[in-house]
C-alpha positions in Angstrom: 0.0 0.0 0.0 1.3 3.4 -0.8 2.4 5.5 2.1 0.0 8.4 2.7 1.5 11.7 1.4 2.1 14.5 3.8 -0.7 16.9 2.9 -0.1 20.5 2.1 -2.4 23.0 0.5 -1.0 24.3 -2.8 -2.2 27.7 -4.0 -4.0 26.2 -7.0 -6.4 24.2 -4.8 -9.6 26.3 -4.1 -11.6 24.3 -1.6 -14.8 26.3 -1.7 -15.4 26.4 -5.4 -14.7 22.7 -5.5 -17.2 22.1 -2.7 -20.0 24.1 -4.4 -19.5 22.1 -7.6 -19.9 18.8 -5.7 -22.8 20.1 -3.7 -24.8 20.6 -6.9 -24.6 16.9 -7.8 -25.3 15.9 -4.2 -28.4 18.1 -4.1 -29.7 16.5 -7.3 -29.4 12.9 -6.0 -31.1 13.8 -2.7 -34.0 15.6 -4.5 -34.4 12.4 -6.6 -34.9 10.4 -3.4 -38.1 12.3 -2.6 -39.4 13.7 -5.9 -40.9 10.5 -7.2 -43.4 10.1 -4.3 -45.4 13.1 -5.6 -45.5 11.6 -9.1 -46.6 8.1 -8.1 -50.3 8.5 -8.9 -49.5 9.9 -12.4 -47.1 7.1 -13.1 -49.7 4.5 -11.9 -52.2 5.9 -14.4 -50.0 6.5 -17.3 -48.1 3.2 -17.3 -51.1 1.1 -16.2 -49.2 -0.3 -13.2 -50.5 -1.6 -9.9 -49.5 -0.1 -6.5 -47.3 -3.1 -5.6 -45.3 -2.7 -8.7 -45.0 1.1 -8.7 -43.5 1.0 -5.2 -40.4 -0.5 -6.8 -39.8 2.8 -8.7 -38.6 4.1 -5.3 -37.5 0.9 -3.8 -35.2 0.0 -6.6 -33.5 3.4 -6.5 -33.0 3.2 -2.7 -31.6 -0.3 -2.8 -29.2 0.5 -5.6 -28.1 3.6 -3.8 -27.6 2.1 -0.3 -26.1 -1.3 -1.0 -22.8 -0.3 -2.9 -21.9 2.6 -0.6 -19.2 0.7 1.3 -17.7 -0.4 -2.0 -17.9 3.0 -3.8 -16.4 4.8 -0.8 -13.3 2.5 -0.9 -13.1 2.7 -4.7 -12.8 6.5 -4.5 -9.6 6.1 -2.4 -8.2 3.8 -5.1 -9.0 5.6 -8.4 -9.6 9.1 -7.1 -12.8 10.7 -5.8 -13.0 13.1 -8.7 -13.0 10.4 -11.4 -15.5 8.3 -9.5 -17.8 11.3 -8.8 -17.8 12.3 -12.5 -18.5 8.7 -13.6 -21.4 8.5 -11.1 -22.8 11.9 -12.2 -22.6 10.9 -15.9 -24.4 7.6 -15.1 -27.0 9.3 -13.0 -27.7 11.9 -15.7 -28.0 9.4 -18.5 -30.2 7.1 -16.4 -32.5 10.1 -15.6 -33.1 10.7 -19.3 -33.7 7.0 -19.7 -36.3 7.1 -16.9 -38.2 9.9 -18.7 -38.2 8.1 -22.0 -39.5 4.8 -20.7 -43.0 3.6 -21.6 -43.3 0.6 -19.3 -43.1 0.3 -15.5 -40.5 -2.5 -15.8 -38.0 -0.4 -17.8 -38.6 2.5 -15.5 -37.6 0.3 -12.5 -34.4 -0.9 -14.4 -33.5 2.7 -15.2 -34.0 3.7 -11.6 -31.5 1.0 -10.6 -28.9 2.7 -12.7 -29.8 6.0 -11.2 -29.2 4.6 -7.8 -25.8 3.1 -8.8 -24.8 6.5 -10.1 -25.9 8.2 -6.8 -23.9 5.6 -4.8 -20.7 6.5 -6.7 -21.2 10.2 -6.0 -22.2 10.5 -2.4 -19.1 9.2 -0.5 -16.9 11.3 -2.8 -18.4 14.6 -1.6 -17.4 13.8 2.0 -14.1 12.4 1.1 -13.1 15.5 -0.8 -14.2 17.7 2.1 -12.0 15.7 4.4 -9.0 15.9 2.0 -9.0 19.5 0.9 -10.3 21.3 4.1 -8.2 21.5 7.3 -10.0 20.6 10.5 -10.4 24.2 11.6 -12.4 24.9 8.4 -14.2 21.6 8.0 -17.1 22.6 10.1 -18.2 25.3 7.7 -17.8 22.9 4.8 -19.9 20.2 6.5 -22.5 22.8 7.4 -23.0 23.5 3.7 -23.2 19.7 3.0 -25.8 19.3 5.8 -27.8 22.3 4.7 -28.0 20.9 1.2 -29.5 17.7 2.6 -32.1 19.7 4.5 -33.1 21.9 1.6 -33.3 18.9 -0.7 -36.0 17.3 1.5 -38.2 20.4 0.8 -37.4 21.0 -2.8 -38.1 17.4 -3.9 -41.8 17.2 -3.2 -42.5 20.9 -4.2 -40.6 20.6 -7.5 -42.2 17.2 -8.1 -45.7 18.7 -7.7 -45.0 21.6 -10.0 -43.5 19.5 -12.7 -46.1 16.8 -12.6 -49.0 19.3 -12.7 -47.4 21.4 -15.4 -45.4 19.2 -17.7 -46.0 15.5 -16.8 -44.2 13.0 -14.6 -41.5 12.4 -17.1 -40.1 15.9 -16.3 -39.1 15.0 -12.8 -36.4 13.0 -14.5 -35.7 15.2 -17.5 -35.0 18.1 -15.2 -31.8 16.3 -14.1 -30.3 16.4 -17.6 -29.3 20.1 -17.7 -28.4 20.1 -14.0 -26.2 17.1 -14.5 -24.4 18.6 -17.5 -23.7 21.9 -15.6 -22.6 19.9 -12.5 -20.3 17.7 -14.6 -18.6 20.8 -16.2 -18.2 22.5 -12.9 -16.8 19.4 -11.2 -14.4 18.8 -14.1 -13.0 22.4 -13.8 -13.1 23.1 -10.1 -12.6 19.8 -8.2 -8.9 19.0 -7.9 -7.3 15.7 -8.9 -6.2 14.2 -5.5 -3.5 11.6 -5.0 -4.7 8.0 -5.2 -3.6 5.1 -3.0 -2.9 1.7 -4.4 -5.4 -0.3 -2.4 -5.9 -4.0 -3.0 -9.5 -4.7 -3.4 -11.1 -7.3 -1.1 -13.3 -9.1 -3.5 -14.7 -11.5 -0.9 -15.5 -8.5 1.3 -17.2 -6.8 -1.7 -19.5 -9.9 -2.2 -20.3 -10.4 1.5 -21.1 -6.7 2.1 -23.2 -6.4 -1.0 -25.2 -9.6 -0.3 -25.6 -8.8 3.4 -26.7 -5.2 2.9 -29.1 -6.2 0.0 -30.8 -8.9 2.1 -31.1 -6.5 5.1 -32.3 -3.4 3.3 -34.6 -5.4 1.0 -36.2 -7.2 3.9 -36.7 -4.0 5.9 -37.9 -2.0 2.9 -40.4 -4.6 1.7 -41.5 -5.9 5.1 -44.6 -3.7 5.3 -45.7 -4.7 1.7 -45.8 -8.4 2.8 -47.2 -7.7 6.2 -43.8 -9.0 7.7 -44.8 -12.5 6.6 -44.1 -14.9 3.7 -42.9 -13.5 0.4 -42.9 -16.6 -1.7 -42.7 -20.3 -0.6 -40.3 -20.7 2.2 -38.9 -17.2 1.8 -40.2 -14.7 4.4 -39.4 -11.1 5.3 -37.8 -12.1 8.6 -35.7 -14.9 6.9 -34.2 -12.2 4.6 -33.5 -9.8 7.5 -31.9 -12.5 9.7 -29.9 -13.8 6.7 -28.7 -10.3 6.0 -27.5 -9.8 9.6 -25.7 -13.2 9.6 -24.0 -12.4 6.3 -22.9 -9.0 7.6 -21.6 -10.6 10.8 -19.5 -13.0 8.6 -18.4 -9.9 6.6 -17.1 -8.2 9.8 -15.3 -11.4 10.9 -13.7 -11.7 7.5 -12.6 -8.0 7.7 -10.9 -8.8 11.0 -9.1 -11.9 9.6 -8.1 -10.8 6.2 -4.3 -10.3 5.9 -4.6 -7.9 3.0 -6.5 -4.6 2.9 -10.0 -5.0 4.2 -12.9 -3.3 2.4 -14.0 -1.9 5.8 -10.9 -1.0 7.9 -12.2 -1.9 11.4 -9.4 0.4 12.7 -11.7 3.3 11.8 -13.9 2.3 14.7 -11.1 2.7 17.2 -11.7 6.4 16.8 -14.4 6.9 19.4 -15.8 10.0 17.7 -16.2 8.1 14.4 -18.1 5.3 16.0 -20.4 7.6 18.0 -21.0 9.9 14.9 -22.2 6.8 13.0 -24.7 6.0 15.8 -25.9 9.6 15.8 -26.3 9.9 12.0 -28.2 6.6 11.9 -30.8 8.1 14.3 -30.9 11.3 12.3 -31.5 9.4 9.0 -34.2 7.4 10.8 -36.0 10.4 12.2 -35.9 12.8 9.3 -37.2 10.1 6.9 -39.8 8.8 9.3 -41.3 12.1 10.3 -42.3 13.2 6.8 -44.7 10.3 6.2 -47.3 10.9 8.9 -47.0 14.7 8.5 -47.7 14.6 4.7 -50.4 12.0 5.0 -52.2 14.1 7.7 -51.9 17.3 5.7 -53.5 15.7 2.6 -56.0 13.2 4.1 -57.2 15.3 7.1 -56.6 18.9 6.0 -57.2 18.3 2.3 -54.0 20.0 1.1 -52.5 19.2 -2.3 -49.1 17.5 -2.4 -47.4 20.8 -3.3 -49.2 22.8 -0.5 -48.4 20.0 2.0 -44.7 20.3 1.1 -44.9 24.0 1.6 -45.4 23.3 5.3 -41.7 22.5 5.5 -40.6 25.9 4.2 -39.8 27.2 7.7 -37.6 24.2 8.3 -35.6 24.7 5.2 -35.3 28.5 5.5 -34.2 28.4 9.1 -31.7 25.5 8.5 -30.2 27.4 5.5 -29.9 30.6 7.5 -28.3 28.9 10.4 -25.8 27.0 8.3 -23.0 29.6 8.0 -23.3 30.5 11.7 -23.2 26.9 12.9 -20.3 26.1 10.5 -18.2 28.7 12.2 -19.3 27.6 15.6 -18.3 24.0 14.8 -14.8 25.0 14.0 -14.4 26.7 17.5 -16.6 24.7 19.9 -16.7 21.1 21.1 -19.2 19.3 18.8 -21.0 17.5 21.6 -22.7 20.8 22.7 -23.7 21.8 19.2 -24.8 18.3 18.0 -26.5 17.6 21.3 -28.5 20.8 21.1 -29.6 20.0 17.5 -30.6 16.4 18.4 -32.5 17.7 21.5 -34.3 20.3 19.4 -35.2 17.6 16.8 -36.6 15.2 19.5 -38.6 18.1 21.2 -40.0 19.3 17.9 -41.4 15.8 17.0 -42.8 15.4 20.5 -44.4 18.9 20.2 -45.7 18.1 16.7 -47.3 14.9 18.1 -49.2 17.0 20.6 -50.6 19.7 18.2 -51.7 17.5 15.2 -55.5 17.7 15.4 -58.1 17.9 12.6 -58.8 21.6 13.1 -55.4 22.9 14.5 -54.5 26.4 13.1 -51.6 25.9 10.7 -49.5 28.5 12.5 -49.5 26.3 15.6 -48.1 23.4 13.4 -45.5 25.7 11.9 -43.9 26.4 15.3 -42.5 22.8 15.9 -41.6 22.7 12.2 -39.6 25.9 12.7 -37.9 24.2 15.6 -37.1 21.3 13.3 -35.3 23.8 11.1 -33.2 24.9 14.1 -32.4 21.2 14.7 -31.4 20.6 11.1 -29.1 23.6 11.3 -27.3 22.3 14.3 -27.2 18.5 13.7 -25.7 17.8 10.3 -22.4 19.8 10.4 -21.1 18.8 13.8 -21.9 15.1 13.4 -20.4 15.0 9.9 -17.3 16.9 11.0 -16.8 14.7 14.0 -17.0 11.6 11.9 -14.4 12.7 9.4 -12.1 14.9 11.5 -9.6 12.3 12.6 -9.7 10.1 9.5 -6.4 9.3 7.9 -6.3 10.9 4.5 -5.8 7.6 2.7 -9.0 6.2 4.3 -11.2 9.3 3.7 -13.3 7.4 1.1 -13.7 4.3 3.2 -14.8 6.4 6.2 -17.3 8.4 4.0 -18.7 5.2 2.6 -19.3 3.8 6.1 -20.9 7.1 7.3 -23.3 7.3 4.3 -24.2 3.6 4.6 -25.2 4.0 8.2 -27.2 7.1 7.3 -29.0 5.4 4.5 -29.7 2.2 6.5 -31.1 4.5 9.2 -33.4 6.1 6.6 -34.6 2.7 5.4 -35.2 1.6 9.0 -37.2 4.8 9.6 -39.3 4.3 6.5 -40.2 0.7 7.3 -40.7 1.3 11.0 -43.0 4.3 10.6 -45.1 2.5 8.0 -45.6 -0.4 10.3 -46.4 1.8 13.3 -48.8 4.0 11.3 -50.8 0.9 10.1 -50.9 -0.4 13.7 -52.2 2.9 15.1 -54.7 3.2 12.3 -56.0 -0.3 13.0 -56.3 0.6 16.7 -57.9 4.1 16.2 -60.1 3.3 13.2 -61.2 -0.4 13.4 -63.3 -1.2 10.3 -63.3 2.4 9.1 -64.6 3.6 5.8 -67.6 1.3 5.6 -66.0 -1.8 7.0 -62.7 -1.5 5.0 -59.6 -2.3 6.9 -58.1 0.7 8.6 -55.6 2.4 6.5 -57.1 1.6 3.2 -58.9 4.1 1.0 -57.2 7.2 2.4 -54.9 7.9 -0.5 -57.2 10.2 -2.5 -59.0 13.3 -1.3 -60.0 14.4 2.2 -61.3 11.9 4.7 -64.9 11.9 6.0 -65.2 14.1 9.1 -66.1 11.1 11.3 -62.7 9.5 10.9 -60.5 12.6 10.8 -59.9 12.6 14.6 -58.8 8.9 14.7 -56.6 9.3 11.7 -55.0 12.5 13.2 -54.4 10.6 16.5 -52.7 7.7 14.6 -50.4 10.1 12.7 -49.6 12.0 15.9 -48.8 8.9 17.9 -46.5 7.6 15.1 -44.3 10.7 15.5 -43.3 9.7 19.0 -41.2 6.8 17.6 -38.6 9.0 15.7 -38.5 11.3 18.7 -37.5 8.4 21.0 -34.9 7.1 18.5 -33.3 10.6 18.4 -32.6 10.3 22.2 -30.2 7.5 21.4 -28.4 9.8 19.0 -28.4 12.5 21.7 -26.6 10.2 24.1 -24.0 9.4 21.5 -23.4 13.0 20.6 -23.0 14.0 24.3 -20.1 11.4 24.5 -18.1 13.1 21.6 -14.6 14.1 22.7 -13.2 17.5 22.0 -11.9 18.0 18.5 -8.1 17.5 18.0 -7.5 20.9 16.4 -8.6 22.6 19.6 -5.9 20.7 21.3 -3.0 19.4 19.2 -3.3 18.9 15.4 -2.3 15.3 14.2 0.2 15.1 11.5 -2.1 13.2 9.1 -5.2 15.4 9.4 -4.2 19.0 9.8 -4.0 20.1 6.2 -5.6 19.2 3.0 -3.9 16.8 0.6 -1.7 17.9 -2.3 -3.5 18.2 -5.6 -2.3 16.0 -8.4 
């Protein structure tokens, strides 16, 4: 293995322009994670698909996105984060055009798989480049921009999707990626530096074990609700897939500890206390942010009768406040122990969800709902940057991609867990609060179109409100992890391998 180079910052490396170029592509792939949900009814009607099949338009993308992250993070260390990012962006953009041109649900699902693969190549590289071109005392501001991008994307996706579907057709939620992708490719080509690569040996057995284990686990969790957590086909059940995934991942970890070459997942990364704790914290954040949107959007549309676009507009205070706080928090992260900042953000997030669960009622004035949503914006402003900075601060430069891959994998798995868990809990609460609702139909059915009858609005509101308690409780685990962060090294003594950005090639 090549010896890590002593990093210096040459005058030709301009970190901020490079970061802005990367953030454009990162923003695009995050928007694509949420934009399709708004277009689902139009896709159903136009392509003549059933609900069970059209769910795979989103599921295929998330699976193809989450499963390869460990591999693509490590691959970025070997061939260079810029090259892999550009390859992923090109694949994502071309697959987006393919999605828009399809005329069958099967081809759309295949195209979405390629979109997800492109996204998995891009995401770890954004964090790896931040780690390698920003010194620790500037990394907080860089990570705050990265985190603010994630927060704003959660708002833009549903709103943009609603506008495009209503005005131009569902195909344009994919076509819109083409010009953005071209601009992002040109900017990244010109502004992102070529960073030194490291001649890693690729652990092929580790690649297979990690891919199979993550696929079984994520697929089982993601599809569990669809099959009522029971049999899928023959002897194959949801739980057999989940347990098999856990077993294969356990074998993967054992293999990583025994391999004499270079492991795909360097377990030495977890000797860094902050890295391990940050991965716990970001898993809970991914869980909560994904989970809270489902009951809130369903309540807004089914109980209050808001359109998808107007429902998404409820999140405007969150995005505006998070974006406004981003520069301030970034500077604060570079000067303050992260446990205080991240802890404050996670506490605000948990409180906001508990608060929201108390005010969601059929006739609540909207301004009362906007208050906890505004607090959620404060939480987003304070969570992402310190957790991301803490995870990457002490990473050796030659393992920046591997660390970023692990971090993004845990975040994405947290999101999948949040999606599956909240769906199961919502159905359970609906069955409890609305037994035999809607003329004897099972609770939870028949609520997808239009406003609910007045007689069931209270029960439906209660079910959605009660569901929000779950992500709030999960965030308390992340809060404990954040409070255990140790002080950042650059406020004490800067380590030789992480004080300055790497030399550009």
